[in-house]
Every structure is written in C-alpha cells, then in structure tokens.
PDB file of N, CA, C and O in Angstrom:
ATOM      1  N   UNK A   1       0.844  -1.169   0.000  1.00  0.00           N
ATOM      2  CA  UNK A   1       0.000   0.000   0.000  1.00  0.00           C
ATOM      3  C   UNK A   1       0.891   1.235   0.000  1.00  0.00           C
ATOM      4  O   UNK A   1       1.907   1.276   0.694  1.00  0.00           O
ATOM      5  N   UNK A   2       0.511   2.223  -0.769  1.00  0.00           N
ATOM      6  CA  UNK A   2       1.249   3.484  -0.833  1.00  0.00           C
ATOM      7  C   UNK A   2       0.368   4.622  -0.316  1.00  0.00           C
ATOM      8  O   UNK A   2      -0.800   4.733  -0.688  1.00  0.00           O
ATOM      9  N   UNK A   3       0.933   5.449   0.531  1.00  0.00           N
ATOM     10  CA  UNK A   3       0.229   6.621   1.054  1.00  0.00           C
ATOM     11  C   UNK A   3       0.966   7.872   0.589  1.00  0.00           C
ATOM     12  O   UNK A   3       2.195   7.926   0.614  1.00  0.00           O
ATOM     13  N   UNK A   4       0.210   8.868   0.171  1.00  0.00           N
ATOM     14  CA  UNK A   4       0.794  10.127  -0.279  1.00  0.00           C
ATOM     15  C   UNK A   4       0.683  11.169   0.822  1.00  0.00           C
ATOM     16  O   UNK A   4      -0.391  11.393   1.381  1.00  0.00           O
ATOM     17  N   UNK A   5       1.808  11.797   1.122  1.00  0.00           N
ATOM     18  CA  UNK A   5       1.879  12.851   2.132  1.00  0.00           C
ATOM     19  C   UNK A   5       2.202  14.153   1.409  1.00  0.00           C
ATOM     20  O   UNK A   5       3.155  14.217   0.632  1.00  0.00           O
ATOM     21  N   UNK A   6       1.417  15.177   1.663  1.00  0.00           N
ATOM     22  CA  UNK A   6       1.619  16.487   1.044  1.00  0.00           C
ATOM     23  C   UNK A   6       2.278  17.437   2.035  1.00  0.00           C
ATOM     24  O   UNK A   6       1.780  17.633   3.144  1.00  0.00           O
ATOM     25  N   UNK A   7       3.396  18.023   1.631  1.00  0.00           N
ATOM     26  CA  UNK A   7       4.072  19.049   2.417  1.00  0.00           C
ATOM     27  C   UNK A   7       3.834  20.379   1.717  1.00  0.00           C
ATOM     28  O   UNK A   7       4.169  20.541   0.544  1.00  0.00           O
ATOM     29  N   UNK A   8       3.256  21.325   2.440  1.00  0.00           N
ATOM     30  CA  UNK A   8       2.968  22.640   1.889  1.00  0.00           C
ATOM     31  C   UNK A   8       3.598  23.702   2.781  1.00  0.00           C
ATOM     32  O   UNK A   8       3.521  23.622   4.007  1.00  0.00           O
ATOM     33  N   UNK A   9       4.219  24.688   2.159  1.00  0.00           N
ATOM     34  CA  UNK A   9       4.847  25.781   2.898  1.00  0.00           C
ATOM     35  C   UNK A   9       3.810  26.843   3.207  1.00  0.00           C
ATOM     36  O   UNK A   9       3.100  27.291   2.307  1.00  0.00           O
ATOM     37  N   UNK A  10       3.710  27.257   4.474  1.00  0.00           N
ATOM     38  CA  UNK A  10       2.840  28.348   4.896  1.00  0.00           C
ATOM     39  C   UNK A  10       3.742  29.544   5.195  1.00  0.00           C
ATOM     40  O   UNK A  10       4.375  29.609   6.249  1.00  0.00           O
ATOM     41  N   UNK A  11       3.792  30.481   4.262  1.00  0.00           N
ATOM     42  CA  UNK A  11       4.698  31.626   4.386  1.00  0.00           C
ATOM     43  C   UNK A  11       4.327  32.533   5.562  1.00  0.00           C
ATOM     44  O   UNK A  11       5.210  33.104   6.202  1.00  0.00           O
ATOM     45  N   UNK A  12       3.046  32.669   5.848  1.00  0.00           N
ATOM     46  CA  UNK A  12       2.627  33.516   6.966  1.00  0.00           C
ATOM     47  C   UNK A  12       3.104  32.967   8.301  1.00  0.00           C
ATOM     48  O   UNK A  12       3.590  33.716   9.149  1.00  0.00           O
ATOM     49  N   UNK A  13       2.965  31.665   8.486  1.00  0.00           N
ATOM     50  CA  UNK A  13       3.369  31.035   9.740  1.00  0.00           C
ATOM     51  C   UNK A  13       4.832  30.614   9.725  1.00  0.00           C
ATOM     52  O   UNK A  13       5.396  30.281  10.768  1.00  0.00           O
ATOM     53  N   UNK A  14       5.451  30.629   8.541  1.00  0.00           N
ATOM     54  CA  UNK A  14       6.847  30.255   8.377  1.00  0.00           C
ATOM     55  C   UNK A  14       7.090  28.797   8.780  1.00  0.00           C
ATOM     56  O   UNK A  14       8.069  28.483   9.457  1.00  0.00           O
ATOM     57  N   UNK A  15       6.175  27.910   8.348  1.00  0.00           N
ATOM     58  CA  UNK A  15       6.277  26.483   8.665  1.00  0.00           C
ATOM     59  C   UNK A  15       5.871  25.637   7.467  1.00  0.00           C
ATOM     60  O   UNK A  15       5.133  26.081   6.587  1.00  0.00           O
ATOM     61  N   UNK A  16       6.373  24.405   7.458  1.00  0.00           N
ATOM     62  CA  UNK A  16       5.914  23.371   6.545  1.00  0.00           C
ATOM     63  C   UNK A  16       4.769  22.640   7.236  1.00  0.00           C
ATOM     64  O   UNK A  16       4.814  22.417   8.446  1.00  0.00           O
ATOM     65  N   UNK A  17       3.738  22.266   6.471  1.00  0.00           N
ATOM     66  CA  UNK A  17       2.591  21.546   7.002  1.00  0.00           C
ATOM     67  C   UNK A  17       2.445  20.234   6.244  1.00  0.00           C
ATOM     68  O   UNK A  17       2.476  20.217   5.014  1.00  0.00           O
ATOM     69  N   UNK A  18       2.286  19.131   6.981  1.00  0.00           N
ATOM     70  CA  UNK A  18       2.086  17.813   6.387  1.00  0.00           C
ATOM     71  C   UNK A  18       0.629  17.407   6.547  1.00  0.00           C
ATOM     72  O   UNK A  18       0.077  17.469   7.646  1.00  0.00           O
ATOM     73  N   UNK A  19       0.005  16.988   5.442  1.00  0.00           N
ATOM     74  CA  UNK A  19      -1.357  16.466   5.462  1.00  0.00           C
ATOM     75  C   UNK A  19      -1.426  15.290   4.490  1.00  0.00           C
ATOM     76  O   UNK A  19      -0.522  15.079   3.681  1.00  0.00           O
ATOM     77  N   UNK A  20      -2.512  14.533   4.587  1.00  0.00           N
ATOM     78  CA  UNK A  20      -2.703  13.418   3.671  1.00  0.00           C
ATOM     79  C   UNK A  20      -4.181  13.099   3.541  1.00  0.00           C
ATOM     80  O   UNK A  20      -4.896  13.012   4.539  1.00  0.00           O
ATOM     81  N   UNK A  21      -4.633  12.925   2.314  1.00  0.00           N
ATOM     82  CA  UNK A  21      -6.004  12.466   2.080  1.00  0.00           C
ATOM     83  C   UNK A  21      -6.124  10.978   2.369  1.00  0.00           C
ATOM     84  O   UNK A  21      -7.231  10.472   2.552  1.00  0.00           O
ATOM     85  N   UNK A  22      -5.009  10.277   2.412  1.00  0.00           N
ATOM     86  CA  UNK A  22      -4.994   8.830   2.616  1.00  0.00           C
ATOM     87  C   UNK A  22      -4.970   8.419   4.086  1.00  0.00           C
ATOM     88  O   UNK A  22      -5.348   7.299   4.430  1.00  0.00           O
ATOM     89  N   UNK A  23      -4.522   9.332   4.954  1.00  0.00           N
ATOM     90  CA  UNK A  23      -4.348   9.006   6.370  1.00  0.00           C
ATOM     91  C   UNK A  23      -5.136  10.001   7.222  1.00  0.00           C
ATOM     92  O   UNK A  23      -4.669  11.112   7.469  1.00  0.00           O
ATOM     93  N   UNK A  24      -6.326   9.608   7.670  1.00  0.00           N
ATOM     94  CA  UNK A  24      -7.136  10.511   8.489  1.00  0.00           C
ATOM     95  C   UNK A  24      -6.390  10.957   9.742  1.00  0.00           C
ATOM     96  O   UNK A  24      -5.764  10.151  10.431  1.00  0.00           O
ATOM     97  N   UNK A  25      -6.468  12.258  10.024  1.00  0.00           N
ATOM     98  CA  UNK A  25      -5.868  12.809  11.229  1.00  0.00           C
ATOM     99  C   UNK A  25      -4.442  13.297  11.083  1.00  0.00           C
ATOM    100  O   UNK A  25      -3.884  13.859  12.025  1.00  0.00           O
ATOM    101  N   UNK A  26      -3.834  13.092   9.914  1.00  0.00           N
ATOM    102  CA  UNK A  26      -2.450  13.533   9.755  1.00  0.00           C
ATOM    103  C   UNK A  26      -2.405  15.030   9.470  1.00  0.00           C
ATOM    104  O   UNK A  26      -2.758  15.477   8.378  1.00  0.00           O
ATOM    105  N   UNK A  27      -1.973  15.786  10.450  1.00  0.00           N
ATOM    106  CA  UNK A  27      -1.719  17.219  10.309  1.00  0.00           C
ATOM    107  C   UNK A  27      -0.564  17.537  11.246  1.00  0.00           C
ATOM    108  O   UNK A  27      -0.720  17.542  12.467  1.00  0.00           O
ATOM    109  N   UNK A  28       0.591  17.800  10.660  1.00  0.00           N
ATOM    110  CA  UNK A  28       1.783  18.132  11.432  1.00  0.00           C
ATOM    111  C   UNK A  28       2.412  19.388  10.853  1.00  0.00           C
ATOM    112  O   UNK A  28       2.197  19.710   9.685  1.00  0.00           O
ATOM    113  N   UNK A  29       3.179  20.092  11.654  1.00  0.00           N
ATOM    114  CA  UNK A  29       3.892  21.261  11.130  1.00  0.00           C
ATOM    115  C   UNK A  29       5.265  21.370  11.771  1.00  0.00           C
ATOM    116  O   UNK A  29       5.504  20.884  12.877  1.00  0.00           O
ATOM    117  N   UNK A  30       6.161  22.026  11.037  1.00  0.00           N
ATOM    118  CA  UNK A  30       7.521  22.256  11.530  1.00  0.00           C
ATOM    119  C   UNK A  30       8.160  23.360  10.707  1.00  0.00           C
ATOM    120  O   UNK A  30       7.823  23.536   9.536  1.00  0.00           O
ATOM    121  N   UNK A  31       9.067  24.096  11.299  1.00  0.00           N
ATOM    122  CA  UNK A  31       9.798  25.131  10.587  1.00  0.00           C
ATOM    123  C   UNK A  31      10.871  24.564   9.674  1.00  0.00           C
ATOM    124  O   UNK A  31      11.411  25.276   8.827  1.00  0.00           O
ATOM    125  N   UNK A  32      11.182  23.285   9.844  1.00  0.00           N
ATOM    126  CA  UNK A  32      12.216  22.626   9.053  1.00  0.00           C
ATOM    127  C   UNK A  32      11.606  21.488   8.232  1.00  0.00           C
ATOM    128  O   UNK A  32      10.862  20.661   8.758  1.00  0.00           O
ATOM    129  N   UNK A  33      11.926  21.456   6.949  1.00  0.00           N
ATOM    130  CA  UNK A  33      11.442  20.388   6.068  1.00  0.00           C
ATOM    131  C   UNK A  33      11.925  19.029   6.567  1.00  0.00           C
ATOM    132  O   UNK A  33      11.141  18.085   6.666  1.00  0.00           O
ATOM    133  N   UNK A  34      13.214  18.932   6.880  1.00  0.00           N
ATOM    134  CA  UNK A  34      13.784  17.655   7.327  1.00  0.00           C
ATOM    135  C   UNK A  34      13.178  17.182   8.645  1.00  0.00           C
ATOM    136  O   UNK A  34      12.924  15.991   8.821  1.00  0.00           O
ATOM    137  N   UNK A  35      12.949  18.100   9.557  1.00  0.00           N
ATOM    138  CA  UNK A  35      12.331  17.740  10.837  1.00  0.00           C
ATOM    139  C   UNK A  35      10.912  17.242  10.620  1.00  0.00           C
ATOM    140  O   UNK A  35      10.485  16.286  11.269  1.00  0.00           O
ATOM    141  N   UNK A  36      10.177  17.875   9.716  1.00  0.00           N
ATOM    142  CA  UNK A  36       8.811  17.445   9.430  1.00  0.00           C
ATOM    143  C   UNK A  36       8.809  16.061   8.784  1.00  0.00           C
ATOM    144  O   UNK A  36       7.933  15.244   9.066  1.00  0.00           O
ATOM    145  N   UNK A  37       9.766  15.803   7.939  1.00  0.00           N
ATOM    146  CA  UNK A  37       9.890  14.488   7.309  1.00  0.00           C
ATOM    147  C   UNK A  37      10.068  13.410   8.384  1.00  0.00           C
ATOM    148  O   UNK A  37       9.414  12.369   8.331  1.00  0.00           O
ATOM    149  N   UNK A  38      10.932  13.650   9.338  1.00  0.00           N
ATOM    150  CA  UNK A  38      11.157  12.682  10.415  1.00  0.00           C
ATOM    151  C   UNK A  38       9.921  12.522  11.290  1.00  0.00           C
ATOM    152  O   UNK A  38       9.553  11.401  11.641  1.00  0.00           O
ATOM    153  N   UNK A  39       9.279  13.625  11.643  1.00  0.00           N
ATOM    154  CA  UNK A  39       8.067  13.554  12.472  1.00  0.00           C
ATOM    155  C   UNK A  39       6.981  12.760  11.771  1.00  0.00           C
ATOM    156  O   UNK A  39       6.262  11.983  12.398  1.00  0.00           O
ATOM    157  N   UNK A  40       6.870  12.960  10.471  1.00  0.00           N
ATOM    158  CA  UNK A  40       5.849  12.258   9.694  1.00  0.00           C
ATOM    159  C   UNK A  40       6.135  10.760   9.652  1.00  0.00           C
ATOM    160  O   UNK A  40       5.219   9.947   9.774  1.00  0.00           O
ATOM    161  N   UNK A  41       7.388  10.401   9.482  1.00  0.00           N
ATOM    162  CA  UNK A  41       7.767   8.974   9.460  1.00  0.00           C
ATOM    163  C   UNK A  41       7.384   8.260  10.751  1.00  0.00           C
ATOM    164  O   UNK A  41       7.015   7.086  10.723  1.00  0.00           O
ATOM    165  N   UNK A  42       7.468   8.955  11.876  1.00  0.00           N
ATOM    166  CA  UNK A  42       7.098   8.353  13.152  1.00  0.00           C
ATOM    167  C   UNK A  42       5.591   8.388  13.393  1.00  0.00           C
ATOM    168  O   UNK A  42       5.049   7.470  14.009  1.00  0.00           O
ATOM    169  N   UNK A  43       4.907   9.426  12.920  1.00  0.00           N
ATOM    170  CA  UNK A  43       3.480   9.588  13.183  1.00  0.00           C
ATOM    171  C   UNK A  43       2.603   8.671  12.330  1.00  0.00           C
ATOM    172  O   UNK A  43       1.564   8.206  12.799  1.00  0.00           O
ATOM    173  N   UNK A  44       3.000   8.408  11.102  1.00  0.00           N
ATOM    174  CA  UNK A  44       2.150   7.639  10.189  1.00  0.00           C
ATOM    175  C   UNK A  44       1.819   6.243  10.724  1.00  0.00           C
ATOM    176  O   UNK A  44       0.640   5.888  10.741  1.00  0.00           O
ATOM    177  N   UNK A  45       2.776   5.442  11.155  1.00  0.00           N
ATOM    178  CA  UNK A  45       2.396   4.118  11.670  1.00  0.00           C
ATOM    179  C   UNK A  45       1.427   4.187  12.853  1.00  0.00           C
ATOM    180  O   UNK A  45       0.520   3.362  12.966  1.00  0.00           O
ATOM    181  N   UNK A  46       1.623   5.168  13.725  1.00  0.00           N
ATOM    182  CA  UNK A  46       0.722   5.333  14.872  1.00  0.00           C
ATOM    183  C   UNK A  46      -0.695   5.695  14.412  1.00  0.00           C
ATOM    184  O   UNK A  46      -1.676   5.152  14.919  1.00  0.00           O
ATOM    185  N   UNK A  47      -0.789   6.609  13.456  1.00  0.00           N
ATOM    186  CA  UNK A  47      -2.107   6.991  12.952  1.00  0.00           C
ATOM    187  C   UNK A  47      -2.796   5.832  12.236  1.00  0.00           C
ATOM    188  O   UNK A  47      -4.010   5.661  12.355  1.00  0.00           O
ATOM    189  N   UNK A  48      -2.039   5.048  11.503  1.00  0.00           N
ATOM    190  CA  UNK A  48      -2.628   3.893  10.832  1.00  0.00           C
ATOM    191  C   UNK A  48      -3.196   2.908  11.854  1.00  0.00           C
ATOM    192  O   UNK A  48      -4.267   2.339  11.644  1.00  0.00           O
ATOM    193  N   UNK A  49      -2.478   2.709  12.958  1.00  0.00           N
ATOM    194  CA  UNK A  49      -2.986   1.837  14.024  1.00  0.00           C
ATOM    195  C   UNK A  49      -4.246   2.425  14.655  1.00  0.00           C
ATOM    196  O   UNK A  49      -5.232   1.719  14.864  1.00  0.00           O
ATOM    197  N   UNK A  50      -4.206   3.728  14.957  1.00  0.00           N
ATOM    198  CA  UNK A  50      -5.361   4.382  15.587  1.00  0.00           C
ATOM    199  C   UNK A  50      -6.596   4.373  14.683  1.00  0.00           C
ATOM    200  O   UNK A  50      -7.727   4.331  15.167  1.00  0.00           O
ATOM    201  N   UNK A  51      -6.370   4.413  13.376  1.00  0.00           N
ATOM    202  CA  UNK A  51      -7.481   4.401  12.424  1.00  0.00           C
ATOM    203  C   UNK A  51      -7.928   2.975  12.092  1.00  0.00           C
ATOM    204  O   UNK A  51      -8.753   2.769  11.202  1.00  0.00           O
ATOM    205  N   UNK A  52      -7.379   1.995  12.812  1.00  0.00           N
ATOM    206  CA  UNK A  52      -7.730   0.584  12.631  1.00  0.00           C
ATOM    207  C   UNK A  52      -7.538   0.107  11.202  1.00  0.00           C
ATOM    208  O   UNK A  52      -8.312  -0.712  10.707  1.00  0.00           O
ATOM    209  N   UNK A  53      -6.519   0.612  10.548  1.00  0.00           N
ATOM    210  CA  UNK A  53      -6.221   0.147   9.204  1.00  0.00           C
ATOM    211  C   UNK A  53      -5.402  -1.132   9.329  1.00  0.00           C
ATOM    212  O   UNK A  53      -4.657  -1.307  10.293  1.00  0.00           O
ATOM    213  N   UNK A  54      -5.542  -2.020   8.359  1.00  0.00           N
ATOM    214  CA  UNK A  54      -4.849  -3.303   8.398  1.00  0.00           C
ATOM    215  C   UNK A  54      -3.334  -3.121   8.472  1.00  0.00           C
ATOM    216  O   UNK A  54      -2.770  -2.187   7.902  1.00  0.00           O
ATOM    217  N   UNK A  55      -2.708  -4.025   9.178  1.00  0.00           N
ATOM    218  CA  UNK A  55      -1.255  -4.001   9.283  1.00  0.00           C
ATOM    219  C   UNK A  55      -0.666  -4.691   8.059  1.00  0.00           C
ATOM    220  O   UNK A  55      -0.915  -5.873   7.820  1.00  0.00           O
ATOM    221  N   UNK A  56       0.100  -3.959   7.303  1.00  0.00           N
ATOM    222  CA  UNK A  56       0.730  -4.494   6.104  1.00  0.00           C
ATOM    223  C   UNK A  56       1.889  -3.594   5.728  1.00  0.00           C
ATOM    224  O   UNK A  56       1.942  -2.443   6.160  1.00  0.00           O
ATOM    225  N   UNK A  57       2.818  -4.095   4.931  1.00  0.00           N
ATOM    226  CA  UNK A  57       3.903  -3.219   4.483  1.00  0.00           C
ATOM    227  C   UNK A  57       3.324  -2.038   3.697  1.00  0.00           C
ATOM    228  O   UNK A  57       2.346  -2.186   2.963  1.00  0.00           O
ATOM    229  N   UNK A  58       3.936  -0.880   3.860  1.00  0.00           N
ATOM    230  CA  UNK A  58       3.458   0.290   3.131  1.00  0.00           C
ATOM    231  C   UNK A  58       4.629   1.172   2.740  1.00  0.00           C
ATOM    232  O   UNK A  58       5.726   1.060   3.288  1.00  0.00           O
ATOM    233  N   UNK A  59       4.375   2.043   1.788  1.00  0.00           N
ATOM    234  CA  UNK A  59       5.383   3.025   1.389  1.00  0.00           C
ATOM    235  C   UNK A  59       4.758   4.406   1.446  1.00  0.00           C
ATOM    236  O   UNK A  59       3.540   4.564   1.358  1.00  0.00           O
ATOM    237  N   UNK A  60       5.618   5.398   1.593  1.00  0.00           N
ATOM    238  CA  UNK A  60       5.169   6.787   1.658  1.00  0.00           C
ATOM    239  C   UNK A  60       5.743   7.553   0.476  1.00  0.00           C
ATOM    240  O   UNK A  60       6.922   7.422   0.150  1.00  0.00           O
ATOM    241  N   UNK A  61       4.907   8.343  -0.155  1.00  0.00           N
ATOM    242  CA  UNK A  61       5.336   9.254  -1.208  1.00  0.00           C
ATOM    243  C   UNK A  61       5.155  10.659  -0.676  1.00  0.00           C
ATOM    244  O   UNK A  61       4.051  11.044  -0.290  1.00  0.00           O
ATOM    245  N   UNK A  62       6.235  11.430  -0.652  1.00  0.00           N
ATOM    246  CA  UNK A  62       6.192  12.796  -0.145  1.00  0.00           C
ATOM    247  C   UNK A  62       6.177  13.772  -1.315  1.00  0.00           C
ATOM    248  O   UNK A  62       7.064  13.744  -2.168  1.00  0.00           O
ATOM    249  N   UNK A  63       5.171  14.629  -1.350  1.00  0.00           N
ATOM    250  CA  UNK A  63       5.068  15.668  -2.369  1.00  0.00           C
ATOM    251  C   UNK A  63       5.175  17.011  -1.663  1.00  0.00           C
ATOM    252  O   UNK A  63       4.466  17.262  -0.689  1.00  0.00           O
ATOM    253  N   UNK A  64       6.061  17.877  -2.151  1.00  0.00           N
ATOM    254  CA  UNK A  64       6.207  19.188  -1.513  1.00  0.00           C
ATOM    255  C   UNK A  64       5.877  20.289  -2.498  1.00  0.00           C
ATOM    256  O   UNK A  64       6.094  20.177  -3.704  1.00  0.00           O
ATOM    257  N   UNK A  65       5.339  21.365  -1.929  1.00  0.00           N
ATOM    258  CA  UNK A  65       4.958  22.513  -2.736  1.00  0.00           C
ATOM    259  C   UNK A  65       5.270  23.777  -1.958  1.00  0.00           C
ATOM    260  O   UNK A  65       4.885  23.932  -0.799  1.00  0.00           O
ATOM    261  N   UNK A  66       5.982  24.682  -2.632  1.00  0.00           N
ATOM    262  CA  UNK A  66       6.319  25.965  -1.993  1.00  0.00           C
ATOM    263  C   UNK A  66       6.266  27.040  -3.071  1.00  0.00           C
ATOM    264  O   UNK A  66       6.917  26.937  -4.111  1.00  0.00           O
ATOM    265  N   UNK A  67       5.491  28.054  -2.803  1.00  0.00           N
ATOM    266  CA  UNK A  67       5.380  29.191  -3.718  1.00  0.00           C
ATOM    267  C   UNK A  67       5.937  30.426  -3.028  1.00  0.00           C
ATOM    268  O   UNK A  67       5.700  30.656  -1.843  1.00  0.00           O
ATOM    269  N   UNK A  68       6.686  31.220  -3.796  1.00  0.00           N
ATOM    270  CA  UNK A  68       7.226  32.459  -3.248  1.00  0.00           C
ATOM    271  C   UNK A  68       6.939  33.582  -4.221  1.00  0.00           C
ATOM    272  O   UNK A  68       7.062  33.427  -5.436  1.00  0.00           O
ATOM    273  N   UNK A  69       6.556  34.709  -3.664  1.00  0.00           N
ATOM    274  CA  UNK A  69       6.313  35.910  -4.463  1.00  0.00           C
ATOM    275  C   UNK A  69       7.603  36.680  -4.584  1.00  0.00           C
ATOM    276  O   UNK A  69       8.278  36.934  -3.586  1.00  0.00           O
ATOM    277  N   UNK A  70       7.950  37.052  -5.798  1.00  0.00           N
ATOM    278  CA  UNK A  70       9.198  37.757  -6.062  1.00  0.00           C
ATOM    279  C   UNK A  70       8.897  39.103  -6.730  1.00  0.00           C
ATOM    280  O   UNK A  70       7.891  39.256  -7.422  1.00  0.00           O
ATOM    281  N   UNK A  71       9.772  40.054  -6.511  1.00  0.00           N
ATOM    282  CA  UNK A  71       9.643  41.368  -7.119  1.00  0.00           C
ATOM    283  C   UNK A  71      10.955  41.679  -7.838  1.00  0.00           C
ATOM    284  O   UNK A  71      12.038  41.480  -7.289  1.00  0.00           O
ATOM    285  N   UNK A  72      10.843  42.164  -9.060  1.00  0.00           N
ATOM    286  CA  UNK A  72      12.047  42.544  -9.798  1.00  0.00           C
ATOM    287  C   UNK A  72      12.460  43.950  -9.487  1.00  0.00           C
ATOM    288  O   UNK A  72      13.457  44.434 -10.024  1.00  0.00           O
TER     289      UNK A  72
END
C-alpha cells in the first residue's frame, strides 16, 4: 500500500505543514522540512494503528509545494 503525504509551505506562519487524504488525522507542522519528514515517518504508523487500518507493508510518497512571491 502506498500513502501520499503532502508538504505545503505556509509563508505567513513560516512552517511546513504535512497532510494526507490517505491518512485521516495527519496534520503536522515544523519550521524545518527535514524535521517534518522525520516527524511524519514516526506519526504515520501510529495513525494507521489508531485508524484501525490493516497491518501491512506500506510506502510513503512525499510531495512538496512551496510558492514564493518575487519582485524585480
């Protein structure tokens, strides 16, 4: 099973936010992309257990998106 995790940059809060349509309850944030990646790796198995999803091997796909406004 593959789960997709979306990382989105929130410029106002100055944090990365992790969410997933595949994993109910996954909402994490961190000022560091790498720290959020690690937090997500630890949180996903726990959330899958809490959501009573079957225990099976799984993979995670991380998609990141960051937009910045620039002025010339």
